[in-house]
All heavy atoms as a GROMACS GRO file, in nm:
protein
  586
    1MET      N    1  12.525  14.841  14.279
    1MET     CA    2  12.531  14.789  14.145
    1MET      C    3  12.667  14.819  14.082
    1MET      O    4  12.692  14.778  13.970
    1MET     CB    5  12.417  14.846  14.062
    1MET     CG    6  12.278  14.806  14.113
    1MET     SD    7  12.248  14.635  14.164
    1MET     CE    8  12.286  14.538  14.026
    2GLU      N    9  12.752  14.886  14.157
    2GLU     CA   10  12.887  14.913  14.107
    2GLU      C   11  12.960  14.782  14.076
    2GLU      O   12  13.034  14.775  13.979
    2GLU     CB   13  12.966  14.993  14.210
    2GLU     CG   14  12.915  15.134  14.228
    2GLU     CD   15  12.987  15.205  14.341
    2GLU    OE1   16  13.098  15.165  14.378
    2GLU    OE2   17  12.929  15.303  14.391
    3ALA      N   18  12.938  14.681  14.160
    3ALA     CA   19  13.004  14.552  14.137
    3ALA      C   20  12.961  14.492  14.005
    3ALA      O   21  13.043  14.435  13.932
    3ALA     CB   22  12.973  14.457  14.252
    4TYR      N   23  12.834  14.505  13.971
    4TYR     CA   24  12.784  14.451  13.844
    4TYR      C   25  12.847  14.524  13.726
    4TYR      O   26  12.895  14.462  13.632
    4TYR     CB   27  12.631  14.462  13.839
    4TYR     CG   28  12.574  14.415  13.708
    4TYR    CD1   29  12.556  14.280  13.684
    4TYR    CD2   30  12.543  14.505  13.606
    4TYR    CE1   31  12.507  14.235  13.563
    4TYR    CE2   32  12.493  14.461  13.485
    4TYR     CZ   33  12.476  14.327  13.465
    4TYR     OH   34  12.427  14.282  13.344
    5VAL      N   35  12.849  14.654  13.732
    5VAL     CA   36  12.903  14.735  13.622
    5VAL      C   37  13.052  14.709  13.605
    5VAL      O   38  13.103  14.703  13.493
    5VAL     CB   39  12.875  14.885  13.645
    5VAL    CG1   40  12.945  14.972  13.543
    5VAL    CG2   41  12.725  14.910  13.644
    6ALA      N   42  13.123  14.690  13.717
    6ALA     CA   43  13.267  14.670  13.711
    6ALA      C   44  13.306  14.528  13.670
    6ALA      O   45  13.420  14.503  13.630
    6ALA     CB   46  13.329  14.702  13.846
    7ALA      N   47  13.213  14.434  13.678
    7ALA     CA   48  13.243  14.294  13.646
    7ALA      C   49  13.262  14.274  13.497
    7ALA      O   50  13.207  14.348  13.415
    7ALA     CB   51  13.130  14.205  13.697
    8ASP      N   52  13.339  14.170  13.463
    8ASP     CA   53  13.354  14.136  13.322
    8ASP      C   54  13.224  14.074  13.272
    8ASP      O   55  13.137  14.037  13.352
    8ASP     CB   56  13.474  14.044  13.299
    8ASP     CG   57  13.462  13.910  13.369
    8ASP    OD1   58  13.354  13.847  13.360
    8ASP    OD2   59  13.561  13.866  13.430
    9PRO      N   60  13.206  14.062  13.141
    9PRO     CA   61  13.080  14.011  13.087
    9PRO      C   62  13.037  13.875  13.141
    9PRO      O   63  12.918  13.851  13.164
    9PRO     CB   64  13.104  14.007  12.936
    9PRO     CG   65  13.207  14.112  12.912
    9PRO     CD   66  13.296  14.108  13.034
   10GLU      N   67  13.132  13.786  13.164
   10GLU     CA   68  13.099  13.654  13.217
   10GLU      C   69  13.042  13.665  13.359
   10GLU      O   70  12.942  13.601  13.392
   10GLU     CB   71  13.222  13.565  13.217
   10GLU     CG   72  13.195  13.421  13.255
   10GLU     CD   73  13.318  13.334  13.243
   10GLU    OE1   74  13.399  13.356  13.151
   10GLU    OE2   75  13.331  13.244  13.326
   11GLU      N   76  13.105  13.747  13.443
   11GLU     CA   77  13.056  13.767  13.579
   11GLU      C   78  12.922  13.839  13.577
   11GLU      O   79  12.834  13.809  13.659
   11GLU     CB   80  13.156  13.845  13.664
   11GLU     CG   81  13.274  13.765  13.710
   11GLU     CD   82  13.234  13.647  13.798
   11GLU    OE1   83  13.153  13.662  13.891
   11GLU    OE2   84  13.286  13.536  13.773
   12GLN      N   85  12.903  13.933  13.487
   12GLN     CA   86  12.774  14.001  13.475
   12GLN      C   87  12.664  13.901  13.444
   12GLN      O   88  12.555  13.908  13.500
   12GLN     CB   89  12.779  14.110  13.368
   12GLN     CG   90  12.854  14.232  13.410
   12GLN     CD   91  12.855  14.339  13.302
   12GLN    OE1   92  12.827  14.312  13.185
   12GLN    NE2   93  12.891  14.460  13.341
   13SER      N   94  12.694  13.807  13.356
   13SER     CA   95  12.597  13.704  13.321
   13SER      C   96  12.563  13.618  13.442
   13SER      O   97  12.446  13.586  13.467
   13SER     CB   98  12.652  13.618  13.207
   13SER     OG   99  12.561  13.519  13.172
   14ARG      N  100  12.663  13.581  13.520
   14ARG     CA  101  12.640  13.502  13.642
   14ARG      C  102  12.554  13.580  13.741
   14ARG      O  103  12.464  13.525  13.804
   14ARG     CB  104  12.772  13.465  13.708
   14ARG     CG  105  12.847  13.357  13.636
   14ARG     CD  106  12.967  13.312  13.717
   14ARG     NE  107  13.051  13.228  13.635
   14ARG     CZ  108  13.180  13.246  13.617
   14ARG    NH1  109  13.244  13.343  13.678
   14ARG    NH2  110  13.248  13.165  13.538
   15LEU      N  111  12.585  13.708  13.757
   15LEU     CA  112  12.507  13.790  13.849
   15LEU      C  113  12.363  13.805  13.803
   15LEU      O  114  12.271  13.798  13.884
   15LEU     CB  115  12.571  13.928  13.866
   15LEU     CG  116  12.683  13.936  13.968
   15LEU    CD1  117  12.752  14.071  13.960
   15LEU    CD2  118  12.631  13.911  14.107
   16LEU      N  119  12.343  13.824  13.675
   16LEU     CA  120  12.206  13.834  13.624
   16LEU      C  121  12.127  13.708  13.654
   16LEU      O  122  12.011  13.715  13.695
   16LEU     CB  123  12.207  13.859  13.473
   16LEU     CG  124  12.192  14.004  13.430
   16LEU    CD1  125  12.201  14.018  13.279
   16LEU    CD2  126  12.064  14.063  13.480
   17ARG      N  127  12.189  13.593  13.634
   17ARG     CA  128  12.122  13.466  13.668
   17ARG      C  129  12.091  13.460  13.817
   17ARG      O  130  11.984  13.416  13.857
   17ARG     CB  131  12.207  13.347  13.624
   17ARG     CG  132  12.202  13.322  13.474
   17ARG     CD  133  12.262  13.188  13.436
   17ARG     NE  134  12.400  13.169  13.476
   17ARG     CZ  135  12.507  13.205  13.405
   17ARG    NH1  136  12.491  13.262  13.288
   17ARG    NH2  137  12.629  13.184  13.450
   18ALA      N  138  12.185  13.506  13.900
   18ALA     CA  139  12.162  13.507  14.045
   18ALA      C  140  12.044  13.597  14.080
   18ALA      O  141  11.958  13.560  14.161
   18ALA     CB  142  12.288  13.553  14.118
   19PHE      N  143  12.037  13.715  14.018
   19PHE     CA  144  11.926  13.806  14.043
   19PHE      C  145  11.793  13.743  14.003
   19PHE      O  146  11.692  13.758  14.072
   19PHE     CB  147  11.944  13.938  13.968
   19PHE     CG  148  12.068  14.016  14.007
   19PHE    CD1  149  12.124  14.105  13.918
   19PHE    CD2  150  12.129  14.000  14.130
   19PHE    CE1  151  12.236  14.179  13.951
   19PHE    CE2  152  12.244  14.072  14.165
   19PHE     CZ  153  12.297  14.162  14.074
   20GLU      N  154  11.793  13.670  13.892
   20GLU     CA  155  11.671  13.604  13.847
   20GLU      C  156  11.628  13.495  13.944
   20GLU      O  157  11.509  13.479  13.972
   20GLU     CB  158  11.689  13.549  13.707
   20GLU     CG  159  11.699  13.657  13.601
   20GLU     CD  160  11.742  13.606  13.464
   20GLU    OE1  161  11.770  13.485  13.450
   20GLU    OE2  162  11.747  13.688  13.372
   21VAL      N  163  11.724  13.420  13.995
   21VAL     CA  164  11.694  13.315  14.093
   21VAL      C  165  11.632  13.376  14.218
   21VAL      O  166  11.533  13.326  14.271
   21VAL     CB  167  11.821  13.234  14.127
   21VAL    CG1  168  11.800  13.147  14.250
   21VAL    CG2  169  11.863  13.149  14.008
   22VAL      N  170  11.690  13.485  14.266
   22VAL     CA  171  11.637  13.553  14.384
   22VAL      C  172  11.495  13.602  14.356
   22VAL      O  173  11.406  13.586  14.439
   22VAL     CB  174  11.729  13.670  14.426
   22VAL    CG1  175  11.661  13.759  14.529
   22VAL    CG2  176  11.860  13.616  14.482
   23ARG      N  177  11.474  13.660  14.240
   23ARG     CA  178  11.341  13.712  14.206
   23ARG      C  179  11.238  13.600  14.203
   23ARG      O  180  11.126  13.615  14.253
   23ARG     CB  181  11.345  13.782  14.070
   23ARG     CG  182  11.210  13.841  14.031
   23ARG     CD  183  11.204  13.882  13.887
   23ARG     NE  184  11.204  13.760  13.808
   23ARG     CZ  185  11.258  13.748  13.688
   23ARG    NH1  186  11.318  13.849  13.632
   23ARG    NH2  187  11.254  13.635  13.623
   24GLU      N  188  11.275  13.485  14.146
   24GLU     CA  189  11.180  13.376  14.130
   24GLU      C  190  11.144  13.309  14.263
   24GLU      O  191  11.032  13.264  14.282
   24GLU     CB  192  11.236  13.272  14.033
   24GLU     CG  193  11.240  13.324  13.891
   24GLU     CD  194  11.317  13.230  13.798
   24GLU    OE1  195  11.357  13.120  13.841
   24GLU    OE2  196  11.338  13.271  13.683
   25ASN      N  197  11.240  13.300  14.354
   25ASN     CA  198  11.215  13.233  14.482
   25ASN      C  199  11.303  13.296  14.589
   25ASN      O  200  11.404  13.239  14.630
   25ASN     CB  201  11.244  13.083  14.468
   25ASN     CG  202  11.180  13.004  14.579
   25ASN    OD1  203  11.138  13.059  14.680
   25ASN    ND2  204  11.174  12.874  14.561
   26PRO      N  205  11.265  13.414  14.637
   26PRO     CA  206  11.352  13.490  14.726
   26PRO      C  207  11.377  13.427  14.863
   26PRO      O  208  11.477  13.458  14.927
   26PRO     CB  209  11.280  13.624  14.742
   26PRO     CG  210  11.139  13.596  14.708
   26PRO     CD  211  11.141  13.484  14.608
   27GLU      N  212  11.290  13.339  14.906
   27GLU     CA  213  11.308  13.282  15.040
   27GLU      C  214  11.387  13.151  15.040
   27GLU      O  215  11.439  13.111  15.143
   27GLU     CB  216  11.172  13.266  15.106
   27GLU     CG  217  11.107  13.401  15.130
   27GLU     CD  218  10.964  13.393  15.175
   27GLU    OE1  219  10.904  13.285  15.163
   27GLU    OE2  220  10.912  13.496  15.221
   28LYS      N  221  11.399  13.088  14.926
   28LYS     CA  222  11.471  12.961  14.919
   28LYS      C  223  11.622  12.986  14.931
   28LYS      O  224  11.680  13.060  14.854
   28LYS     CB  225  11.442  12.889  14.788
   28LYS     CG  226  11.510  12.756  14.777
   28LYS     CD  227  11.478  12.686  14.649
   28LYS     CE  228  11.546  12.552  14.641
   28LYS     NZ  229  11.522  12.485  14.514
   29GLY      N  230  11.683  12.924  15.030
   29GLY     CA  231  11.827  12.935  15.048
   29GLY      C  232  11.873  13.067  15.106
   29GLY      O  233  11.993  13.090  15.118
   30ALA      N  234  11.781  13.153  15.145
   30ALA     CA  235  11.818  13.284  15.198
   30ALA      C  236  11.851  13.274  15.346
   30ALA      O  237  11.798  13.189  15.417
   30ALA     CB  238  11.704  13.383  15.177
   31GLN      N  239  11.940  13.360  15.388
   31GLN     CA  240  11.975  13.370  15.529
   31GLN      C  241  11.948  13.512  15.575
   31GLN      O  242  11.982  13.608  15.505
   31GLN     CB  243  12.122  13.338  15.551
   31GLN     CG  244  12.160  13.198  15.513
   31GLN     CD  245  12.309  13.175  15.529
   31GLN    OE1  246  12.388  13.268  15.535
   31GLN    NE2  247  12.348  13.048  15.536
   32LEU      N  248  11.891  13.523  15.692
   32LEU     CA  249  11.869  13.655  15.751
   32LEU      C  250  12.005  13.710  15.794
   32LEU      O  251  12.074  13.647  15.873
   32LEU     CB  252  11.774  13.644  15.871
   32LEU     CG  253  11.735  13.774  15.938
   32LEU    CD1  254  11.657  13.863  15.841
   32LEU    CD2  255  11.652  13.746  16.061
   33VAL      N  256  12.045  13.823  15.740
   33VAL     CA  257  12.177  13.878  15.771
   33VAL      C  258  12.170  14.009  15.849
   33VAL      O  259  12.272  14.058  15.894
   33VAL     CB  260  12.262  13.896  15.644
   33VAL    CG1  261  12.292  13.763  15.579
   33VAL    CG2  262  12.196  13.991  15.545
   34GLY      N  263  12.051  14.064  15.862
   34GLY     CA  264  12.039  14.188  15.938
   34GLY      C  265  11.895  14.236  15.942
   34GLY      O  266  11.807  14.181  15.876
   35LYS      N  267  11.875  14.339  16.021
   35LYS     CA  268  11.742  14.399  16.034
   35LYS      C  269  11.757  14.549  16.038
   35LYS      O  270  11.852  14.601  16.093
   35LYS     CB  271  11.673  14.354  16.163
   35LYS     CG  272  11.625  14.212  16.163
   35LYS     CD  273  11.555  14.182  16.296
   35LYS     CE  274  11.482  14.051  16.292
   35LYS     NZ  275  11.347  14.062  16.243
   36THR      N  276  11.661  14.616  15.978
   36THR     CA  277  11.646  14.759  15.998
   36THR      C  278  11.523  14.777  16.085
   36THR      O  279  11.464  14.679  16.129
   36THR     CB  280  11.630  14.835  15.864
   36THR    OG1  281  11.505  14.797  15.804
   36THR    CG2  282  11.745  14.805  15.770
   37ARG      N  283  11.483  14.898  16.107
   37ARG     CA  284  11.366  14.922  16.191
   37ARG      C  285  11.242  14.854  16.138
   37ARG      O  286  11.160  14.803  16.213
   37ARG     CB  287  11.344  15.072  16.204
   37ARG     CG  288  11.241  15.108  16.308
   37ARG     CD  289  11.225  15.255  16.320
   37ARG     NE  290  11.159  15.300  16.197
   37ARG     CZ  291  11.156  15.423  16.153
   37ARG    NH1  292  11.217  15.515  16.220
   37ARG    NH2  293  11.094  15.454  16.042
   38ASP      N  294  11.228  14.849  16.005
   38ASP     CA  295  11.102  14.798  15.949
   38ASP      C  296  11.117  14.685  15.849
   38ASP      O  297  11.019  14.644  15.787
   38ASP     CB  298  11.024  14.913  15.886
   38ASP     CG  299  11.104  14.987  15.780
   38ASP    OD1  300  11.226  14.964  15.770
   38ASP    OD2  301  11.045  15.068  15.708
   39ARG      N  302  11.238  14.631  15.830
   39ARG     CA  303  11.250  14.520  15.736
   39ARG      C  304  11.367  14.429  15.768
   39ARG      O  305  11.463  14.469  15.833
   39ARG     CB  306  11.261  14.571  15.593
   39ARG     CG  307  11.381  14.656  15.564
   39ARG     CD  308  11.385  14.704  15.419
   39ARG     NE  309  11.264  14.765  15.377
   39ARG     CZ  310  11.248  14.894  15.349
   39ARG    NH1  311  11.351  14.974  15.359
   39ARG    NH2  312  11.133  14.942  15.310
   40ASP      N  313  11.354  14.306  15.722
   40ASP     CA  314  11.461  14.207  15.734
   40ASP      C  315  11.548  14.214  15.610
   40ASP      O  316  11.497  14.227  15.498
   40ASP     CB  317  11.404  14.066  15.746
   40ASP     CG  318  11.323  14.044  15.873
   40ASP    OD1  319  11.347  14.116  15.972
   40ASP    OD2  320  11.237  13.954  15.872
   41ILE      N  321  11.678  14.202  15.629
   41ILE     CA  322  11.773  14.199  15.518
   41ILE      C  323  11.817  14.054  15.499
   41ILE      O  324  11.862  13.989  15.592
   41ILE     CB  325  11.897  14.287  15.546
   41ILE    CG1  326  11.855  14.430  15.585
   41ILE    CG2  327  11.992  14.286  15.427
   41ILE    CD1  328  11.776  14.503  15.480
   42TRP      N  329  11.801  14.006  15.376
   42TRP     CA  330  11.833  13.867  15.343
   42TRP      C  331  11.956  13.862  15.255
   42TRP      O  332  11.985  13.954  15.180
   42TRP     CB  333  11.715  13.804  15.269
   42TRP     CG  334  11.593  13.798  15.353
   42TRP    CD1  335  11.492  13.889  15.356
   42TRP    CD2  336  11.560  13.699  15.449
   42TRP    NE1  337  11.397  13.852  15.449
   42TRP    CE2  338  11.437  13.735  15.507
   42TRP    CE3  339  11.623  13.583  15.491
   42TRP    CZ2  340  11.377  13.659  15.605
   42TRP    CZ3  341  11.561  13.506  15.589
   42TRP    CH2  342  11.440  13.545  15.644
   43GLY      N  343  12.028  13.750  15.264
   43GLY     CA  344  12.145  13.729  15.181
   43GLY      C  345  12.146  13.589  15.125
   43GLY      O  346  12.097  13.495  15.188
   44ARG      N  347  12.197  13.578  15.004
   44ARG     CA  348  12.214  13.447  14.939
   44ARG      C  349  12.347  13.445  14.868
   44ARG      O  350  12.386  13.542  14.804
   44ARG     CB  351  12.105  13.424  14.835
   44ARG     CG  352  11.992  13.343  14.891
   44ARG     CD  353  11.884  13.325  14.793
   44ARG     NE  354  11.901  13.206  14.713
   44ARG     CZ  355  11.811  13.162  14.628
   44ARG    NH1  356  11.698  13.227  14.610
   44ARG    NH2  357  11.831  13.052  14.559
   45TRP      N  358  12.416  13.332  14.882
   45TRP     CA  359  12.545  13.314  14.816
   45TRP      C  360  12.526  13.251  14.679
   45TRP      O  361  12.449  13.157  14.663
   45TRP     CB  362  12.634  13.223  14.900
   45TRP     CG  363  12.686  13.290  15.022
   45TRP    CD1  364  12.637  13.282  15.148
   45TRP    CD2  365  12.797  13.379  15.029
   45TRP    NE1  366  12.709  13.359  15.233
   45TRP    CE2  367  12.809  13.420  15.162
   45TRP    CE3  368  12.888  13.429  14.935
   45TRP    CZ2  369  12.908  13.508  15.205
   45TRP    CZ3  370  12.986  13.516  14.977
   45TRP    CH2  371  12.996  13.554  15.110
   46PHE      N  372  12.597  13.303  14.583
   46PHE     CA  373  12.606  13.248  14.448
   46PHE      C  374  12.753  13.245  14.414
   46PHE      O  375  12.810  13.346  14.370
   46PHE     CB  376  12.528  13.334  14.348
   46PHE     CG  377  12.380  13.338  14.374
   46PHE    CD1  378  12.324  13.435  14.455
   46PHE    CD2  379  12.298  13.241  14.319
   46PHE    CE1  380  12.188  13.437  14.480
   46PHE    CE2  381  12.162  13.242  14.343
   46PHE     CZ  382  12.106  13.340  14.424
   47GLY      N  383  12.815  13.129  14.438
   47GLY     CA  384  12.960  13.123  14.420
   47GLY      C  385  13.026  13.216  14.521
   47GLY      O  386  13.001  13.208  14.640
   48ASN      N  387  13.109  13.306  14.471
   48ASN     CA  388  13.176  13.403  14.558
   48ASN      C  389  13.098  13.532  14.577
   48ASN      O  390  13.146  13.625  14.638
   48ASN     CB  391  13.315  13.437  14.503
   48ASN     CG  392  13.411  13.321  14.516
   48ASN    OD1  393  13.395  13.236  14.603
   48ASN    ND2  394  13.510  13.315  14.430
   49TRP      N  395  12.980  13.540  14.519
   49TRP     CA  396  12.897  13.660  14.529
   49TRP      C  397  12.794  13.645  14.641
   49TRP      O  398  12.726  13.544  14.650
   49TRP     CB  399  12.823  13.686  14.399
   49TRP     CG  400  12.910  13.734  14.289
   49TRP    CD1  401  12.960  13.660  14.186
   49TRP    CD2  402  12.956  13.867  14.268
   49TRP    NE1  403  13.035  13.738  14.104
   49TRP    CE2  404  13.035  13.866  14.152
   49TRP    CE3  405  12.940  13.987  14.337
   49TRP    CZ2  406  13.097  13.980  14.102
   49TRP    CZ3  407  13.002  14.100  14.287
   49TRP    CH2  408  13.079  14.096  14.173
   50LEU      N  409  12.783  13.748  14.723
   50LEU     CA  410  12.677  13.757  14.822
   50LEU      C  411  12.579  13.862  14.772
   50LEU      O  412  12.616  13.978  14.752
   50LEU     CB  413  12.732  13.797  14.958
   50LEU     CG  414  12.629  13.823  15.068
   50LEU    CD1  415  12.546  13.697  15.096
   50LEU    CD2  416  12.697  13.874  15.194
   51VAL      N  417  12.456  13.822  14.751
   51VAL     CA  418  12.350  13.912  14.706
   51VAL      C  419  12.262  13.945  14.826
   51VAL      O  420  12.211  13.856  14.892
   51VAL     CB  421  12.266  13.847  14.593
   51VAL    CG1  422  12.154  13.939  14.550
   51VAL    CG2  423  12.355  13.813  14.473
   52LEU      N  424  12.251  14.074  14.855
   52LEU     CA  425  12.171  14.122  14.969
   52LEU      C  426  12.045  14.189  14.918
   52LEU      O  427  12.050  14.267  14.822
   52LEU     CB  428  12.253  14.220  15.052
   52LEU     CG  429  12.382  14.166  15.112
   52LEU    CD1  430  12.465  14.278  15.172
   52LEU    CD2  431  12.351  14.061  15.217
   53TYR      N  432  11.933  14.163  14.987
   53TYR     CA  433  11.806  14.218  14.942
   53TYR      C  434  11.704  14.217  15.055
   53TYR      O  435  11.728  14.158  15.160
   53TYR     CB  436  11.751  14.138  14.824
   53TYR     CG  437  11.734  13.991  14.850
   53TYR    CD1  438  11.612  13.939  14.890
   53TYR    CD2  439  11.840  13.903  14.836
   53TYR    CE1  440  11.596  13.804  14.915
   53TYR    CE2  441  11.826  13.767  14.860
   53TYR     CZ  442  11.704  13.718  14.900
   53TYR     OH  443  11.689  13.585  14.925
   54TYR      N  444  11.594  14.284  15.033
   54TYR     CA  445  11.481  14.274  15.124
   54TYR      C  446  11.354  14.252  15.044
   54TYR      O  447  11.350  14.277  14.924
   54TYR     CB  448  11.468  14.395  15.218
   54TYR     CG  449  11.433  14.526  15.153
   54TYR    CD1  450  11.300  14.562  15.131
   54TYR    CD2  451  11.532  14.616  15.115
   54TYR    CE1  452  11.268  14.684  15.073
   54TYR    CE2  453  11.501  14.737  15.057
   54TYR     CZ  454  11.369  14.771  15.036
   54TYR     OH  455  11.337  14.891  14.978
   55LEU      N  456  11.254  14.200  15.111
   55LEU     CA  457  11.125  14.172  15.048
   55LEU      C  458  11.027  14.282  15.086
   55LEU      O  459  11.008  14.310  15.204
   55LEU     CB  460  11.073  14.036  15.093
   55LEU     CG  461  11.167  13.919  15.069
   55LEU    CD1  462  11.108  13.792  15.128
   55LEU    CD2  463  11.194  13.902  14.922
   56ASP      N  464  10.969  14.343  14.988
   56ASP     CA  465  10.866  14.445  15.010
   56ASP      C  466  10.732  14.377  14.987
   56ASP      O  467  10.680  14.374  14.876
   56ASP     CB  468  10.886  14.563  14.916
   56ASP     CG  469  10.802  14.682  14.955
   56ASP    OD1  470  10.698  14.662  15.021
   56ASP    OD2  471  10.841  14.795  14.920
   57HIS      N  472  10.679  14.318  15.094
   57HIS     CA  473  10.559  14.236  15.083
   57HIS      C  474  10.437  14.312  15.030
   57HIS      O  475  10.362  14.256  14.950
   57HIS     CB  476  10.528  14.168  15.216
   57HIS     CG  477  10.629  14.064  15.252
   57HIS    ND1  478  10.639  13.944  15.185
   57HIS    CD2  479  10.726  14.062  15.346
   57HIS    CE1  480  10.737  13.873  15.237
   57HIS    NE2  481  10.792  13.943  15.335
   58PRO      N  482  10.412  14.437  15.073
   58PRO     CA  483  10.291  14.504  15.025
   58PRO      C  484  10.284  14.515  14.872
   58PRO      O  485  10.176  14.505  14.815
   58PRO     CB  486  10.297  14.642  15.090
   58PRO     CG  487  10.380  14.621  15.213
   58PRO     CD  488  10.480  14.516  15.175
   59ILE      N  489  10.399  14.534  14.807
   59ILE     CA  490  10.394  14.545  14.661
   59ILE      C  491  10.453  14.422  14.593
   59ILE      O  492  10.473  14.420  14.472
   59ILE     CB  493  10.466  14.673  14.611
   59ILE    CG1  494  10.615  14.672  14.648
   59ILE    CG2  495  10.396  14.796  14.662
   59ILE    CD1  496  10.694  14.782  14.583
   60ARG      N  497  10.482  14.318  14.674
   60ARG     CA  498  10.534  14.191  14.622
   60ARG      C  499  10.658  14.212  14.536
   60ARG      O  500  10.666  14.168  14.422
   60ARG     CB  501  10.426  14.116  14.547
   60ARG     CG  502  10.307  14.082  14.635
   60ARG     CD  503  10.208  13.997  14.564
   60ARG     NE  504  10.272  13.868  14.540
   60ARG     CZ  505  10.228  13.780  14.452
   60ARG    NH1  506  10.120  13.805  14.382
   60ARG    NH2  507  10.290  13.665  14.436
   61ALA      N  508  10.757  14.279  14.594
   61ALA     CA  509  10.880  14.308  14.522
   61ALA      C  510  11.001  14.259  14.601
   61ALA      O  511  10.999  14.253  14.723
   61ALA     CB  512  10.893  14.458  14.497
   62VAL      N  513  11.105  14.225  14.526
   62VAL     CA  514  11.235  14.195  14.584
   62VAL      C  515  11.323  14.314  14.549
   62VAL      O  516  11.338  14.349  14.433
   62VAL     CB  517  11.296  14.065  14.524
   62VAL    CG1  518  11.435  14.042  14.578
   62VAL    CG2  519  11.205  13.947  14.551
   63VAL      N  520  11.380  14.376  14.652
   63VAL     CA  521  11.461  14.496  14.631
   63VAL      C  522  11.607  14.461  14.658
   63VAL      O  523  11.644  14.426  14.771
   63VAL     CB  524  11.414  14.611  14.723
   63VAL    CG1  525  11.499  14.736  14.699
   63VAL    CG2  526  11.267  14.640  14.702
   64LEU      N  527  11.689  14.466  14.554
   64LEU     CA  528  11.831  14.437  14.568
   64LEU      C  529  11.899  14.554  14.638
   64LEU      O  530  11.878  14.670  14.600
   64LEU     CB  531  11.896  14.414  14.432
   64LEU     CG  532  11.848  14.291  14.355
   64LEU    CD1  533  11.911  14.290  14.219
   64LEU    CD2  534  11.880  14.165  14.431
   65ILE      N  535  11.979  14.522  14.735
   65ILE     CA  536  12.052  14.625  14.809
   65ILE      C  537  12.197  14.631  14.764
   65ILE      O  538  12.252  14.738  14.740
   65ILE     CB  539  12.048  14.598  14.960
   65ILE    CG1  540  11.905  14.598  15.010
   65ILE    CG2  541  12.131  14.700  15.036
   65ILE    CD1  542  11.891  14.550  15.152
   66ASP      N  543  12.259  14.514  14.752
   66ASP     CA  544  12.402  14.511  14.723
   66ASP      C  545  12.440  14.372  14.674
   66ASP      O  546  12.369  14.275  14.699
   66ASP     CB  547  12.480  14.542  14.852
   66ASP     CG  548  12.626  14.579  14.828
   66ASP    OD1  549  12.665  14.596  14.710
   66ASP    OD2  550  12.698  14.592  14.927
   67CYS      N  551  12.550  14.366  14.605
   67CYS     CA  552  12.612  14.238  14.572
   67CYS      C  553  12.761  14.258  14.596
   67CYS      O  554  12.818  14.358  14.557
   67CYS     CB  555  12.580  14.191  14.431
   67CYS     SG  556  12.622  14.303  14.300
   68GLN      N  557  12.820  14.162  14.666
   68GLN     CA  558  12.958  14.174  14.709
   68GLN      C  559  13.037  14.052  14.668
   68GLN      O  560  12.990  13.940  14.685
   68GLN     CB  561  12.965  14.189  14.861
   68GLN     CG  562  12.886  14.303  14.916
   68GLN     CD  563  12.873  14.297  15.066
   68GLN    OE1  564  12.917  14.204  15.131
   68GLN    NE2  565  12.812  14.400  15.123
   69TRP      N  566  13.156  14.073  14.617
   69TRP     CA  567  13.249  13.965  14.584
   69TRP      C  568  13.331  13.938  14.708
   69TRP      O  569  13.388  14.028  14.768
   69TRP     CB  570  13.338  14.007  14.469
   69TRP     CG  571  13.445  13.907  14.438
   69TRP    CD1  572  13.573  13.906  14.485
   69TRP    CD2  573  13.434  13.794  14.352
   69TRP    NE1  574  13.642  13.799  14.434
   69TRP    CE2  575  13.558  13.729  14.353
   69TRP    CE3  576  13.329  13.741  14.278
   69TRP    CZ2  577  13.580  13.613  14.279
   69TRP    CZ3  578  13.354  13.626  14.204
   69TRP    CH2  579  13.479  13.564  14.205
   70THR      N  580  13.334  13.812  14.750
   70THR     CA  581  13.415  13.778  14.869
   70THR      C  582  13.505  13.662  14.840
   70THR      O  583  13.486  13.588  14.747
   70THR     CB  584  13.326  13.744  14.989
   70THR    OG1  585  13.241  13.636  14.954
   70THR    CG2  586  13.246  13.863  15.031
   0.00000   0.00000   0.00000
């Protein structure tokens, strides 16, 4: 979340919208970018931002891992 805090207010607003989009429909447009022992790591591009997350199915949650400017 360092990237979010370091971003200017306009970029923070864009990231918040991206987080909301991921929360509302985490599987749409997502790409599998990695695996751990017990979960898949998904990524979605929003402009120059890559948002990484995993789905915690038992509690129906989307857990944000990282967001990176590229």
